[in-house]
C-alpha positions in Angstrom: 33.4 11.6 20.1 31.2 9.6 17.6 33.3 7.6 14.8 30.8 7.7 11.8 32.8 6.1 9.8 32.7 2.8 11.8 28.6 3.4 12.1 28.5 3.3 8.0 30.4 0.2 8.3 28.0 -1.2 10.7 24.9 0.0 8.6 26.3 -1.7 5.8 26.7 -4.8 7.4 23.3 -4.6 8.9 21.6 -4.0 4.7 23.7 -6.6 3.5 22.2 -9.7 5.4 18.6 -8.0 4.7 19.2 -7.9 1.3 20.6 -11.3 1.4 18.1 -12.6 3.0 15.9 -11.2 0.9 17.6 -12.6 -2.6 17.6 -16.2 -0.5 14.2 -15.9 0.1 13.5 -14.8 -3.8 15.8 -18.2 -4.7 14.0 -20.4 -2.8 10.5 -19.4 -2.7 9.2 -17.5 -6.1 7.8 -19.1 -8.6 9.2 -20.6 -12.5 10.1 -17.5 -14.3 9.9 -14.8 -11.9 13.3 -12.7 -12.4 15.3 -10.1 -10.2 17.7 -7.7 -9.6 20.5 -8.2 -7.0 21.7 -4.2 -5.8 24.8 -3.5 -4.9 23.0 -0.4 -3.2 19.8 1.2 -2.2 17.1 -0.9 0.0 15.0 -2.1 -2.5 15.0 -5.1 -5.4 13.1 -5.2 -8.8 11.1 -8.1 -9.1 9.3 -9.0 -12.4 6.8 -12.0 -12.5 6.1 -14.7 -14.7 3.5 -13.1 -17.9 0.2 -13.0 -17.0 0.5 -12.2 -13.7 -0.1 -8.6 -12.3 1.2 -6.8 -9.2 -1.4 -4.1 -8.8 -4.0 -7.0 -8.8 -2.5 -9.6 -6.7 -1.4 -6.0 -3.8 -4.6 -7.1 -1.5 -4.2 -10.9 -1.5 -1.1 -10.4 -0.3 -1.7 -7.8 2.4 -4.5 -10.1 3.6 -1.3 -12.4 3.3 0.3 -9.4 5.4 3.2 -8.9 2.5 3.9 -5.6 1.6 4.8 -4.3 -1.9 4.9 -1.7 -4.3 3.1 -2.3 -7.1 5.5 -1.2 -10.7 2.7 0.3 -12.2 3.4 2.9 -9.7 6.3 3.3 -10.9 5.0 4.2 -15.2 3.2 6.6 -16.0 1.6 5.1 -19.2 -0.1 2.0 -17.4 2.7 -0.3 -17.7 4.7 -2.3 -15.3 2.1 -4.7 -13.5 4.5 -7.7 -14.0 6.9 -5.6 -11.7 6.8 -5.3 -8.0 9.3 -3.5 -6.0 10.5 -5.0 -2.4 12.1 -3.6 0.7 14.8 -4.7 2.8 15.1 -1.7 4.5 13.1 -2.2 7.8 12.5 -5.7 8.6 15.0 -8.5 10.2 16.4 -11.0 7.7 14.0 -13.6 9.7 10.8 -11.4 8.5 12.0 -10.7 5.4 12.9 -14.0 4.8 9.2 -15.6 6.1 7.7 -12.5 4.3 9.0 -14.1 0.6 7.9 -17.5 1.8 4.4 -15.9 2.0 4.9 -14.0 -1.3 5.5 -16.8 -3.0 2.3 -18.6 -2.1 0.3 -15.7 -2.9 1.9 -15.7 -6.7 1.3 -20.0 -6.5 -2.5 -18.8 -5.5 -2.6 -16.3 -8.3 -1.1 -18.2 -11.2 -3.5 -21.6 -9.6 -6.7 -18.9 -10.5 -5.0 -18.2 -14.0 -5.0 -21.7 -14.2 -8.4 -22.8 -13.5 -10.4 -19.7 -15.0 -8.6 -20.4 -18.5 -6.8 -16.7 -18.4 -3.9 -17.1 -20.3 -0.2 -15.4 -21.3 -2.0 -13.2 -23.6 -5.2 -11.8 -21.8 -3.9 -9.5 -19.2 -4.3 -5.8 -19.0 -0.6 -5.5 -19.3 -0.1 -7.4 -23.4 -4.1 -6.5 -24.1 -5.3 -3.2 -22.9 -8.6 -2.1 -22.9 -9.1 -0.4 -26.0 -10.6 3.1 -24.6 -9.1 6.3 -26.4 -8.6 9.5 -25.6 -8.5 12.1 -28.4 -5.0 14.4 -27.9 -2.6 16.3 -30.1 -0.4 14.2 -32.3 3.0 14.0 -30.1 6.1 12.1 -30.4 5.4 9.5 -28.4 1.7 9.2 -30.5 2.4 8.8 -33.9 -1.6 8.1 -34.0 -3.0 11.2 -32.0 -4.5 8.9 -29.2 -3.4 7.6 -26.2 -4.9 4.8 -23.5 -6.2 5.5 -20.6 -4.2 2.5 -18.9 -7.4 1.4 -16.7 -10.7 -0.4 -18.0 -13.8 0.9 -16.0 -15.4 -2.5 -17.3 -14.0 -4.3 -13.8 -13.0 -3.1 -10.7 -9.4 -4.3 -10.8 -8.5 -2.4 -14.5 -10.0 -5.8 -16.3 -10.3 -7.7 -19.0 -10.0 -6.6 -22.5 -11.9 -9.9 -23.3 -14.6 -8.9 -20.9 -14.5 -5.4 -22.0 -15.3 -6.3 -25.6 -17.9 -8.5 -24.2 -19.5 -5.9 -22.4 -19.4 -3.2 -25.3 -21.3 -5.9 -27.8 -24.3 -6.5 -24.7 -24.7 -2.6 -24.8 -24.6 -1.8 -28.7 -27.0 -4.6 -29.2 -30.7 -4.2 -29.6 -32.5 -5.2 -26.7 
């Protein structure tokens, strides 16, 4: 007869090793200012990136580095969560998880270097300063002004920056 209680113990130990590998990798490889949860159950760690980094915009570069995660925006209906990501530890081996955190740390460093190179400060990402595109709607408890933002800017492919949108709007409204 199958001892299912013993099997639960085996799974618990296996997932604890994987979780601990992810937490150790995050501790060793993440940028200063990055925070994350320490789960006592489940299969995921919720990561909050430093100001100015956008997990959705960074995802293609992470996948190129052979690291995948779920951007935080997938868990919000209002466009928030761009600084967050959900990392899973349920399938890969502890060694691969640790290597994945090293690769993710490199992607974060490269992303931060891009921000410094192009002078993108902590006040310019869309999660802090969204594109001013408003959609009229009936007044509601969550929008006292009777407007809501679209959450994405159509002016740039990645959802963009308000500064670019304002510039583009100025150009399109100026006489030619």
